[in-house]
C-alpha positions, 0 to 999 in steps of 0.5 A: 952120262957126261952132261948129267954129271955136269948138270948136276954140278951146275944145278949144285952152284945154282942151289948155292947161289940162291941160298947166298941170295937168300942170306942177303934177302934176309940180310936186307930184311934187317937193314929195311927194319933199322933204316939202314940205307948204306946196308940196303946199297951194298946188299942191292949190289951184292944181289945184282952180282949173284943174279949175274952169276945165276944167269950164267949158271942157267945158260950152262943148265939149259945147254946141258940139259939140252944135250942130256935130253938129246943123248937120252932121247928124250923130247926137247921140251922133257923137264928135269923130272925126265932126265932124272928118272932116265939117268937112274940110280945113283946119279938120278938120285943126286940130280933129284936131291939137288934139285930139292935143294934148289927148290927149297932155296927158291920158295924161301927166296920168294917169301922173303923177297915178298915179305921184304917187298911189304916191309919196303911198302910199309916203311915208304907209307910211314915216311910219307906220313910222317912228312905230311905231318911235318910239312903241315905243322911246320907253317910259321904264318898261318895267314899264308898257305903252302903255295905263298897265297894268303889263306883265308880272309884275314884282315881287310885294312888295306884292301880297297875292295872291302 
């Protein structure tokens, strides 16, 4: 049972980390909308740190879940639901509650991540369209193309072949 208590603590920390990732993702959304590159860079660094912490907690979770399965006589591939059921009350109820908290944070984080990806894609398309417009409008001498070559027929005063 001690492994299950430790597992509950790890799941609780993971849920907290994912909730912090969600806060960062929501801040990143605002930074994307404002075009605030320094804020986006800072938020990306923060996300990387949090993801490293999640990875460490996930390793602990896997080890604790493995030991808990063995001590409860469950198969090695038993899911968390089986551990919760076998744990009984009140520990099973606490494990179920933290699992739901973690699931809710992950669902919200997936949604926000997809939304941010769409916003970034739209922002990049907008910047590319703007740059195309600037490049096309910024031709100082219409007699020459962007590659520096002569555009169109032009005057043939000095062209001996004409």
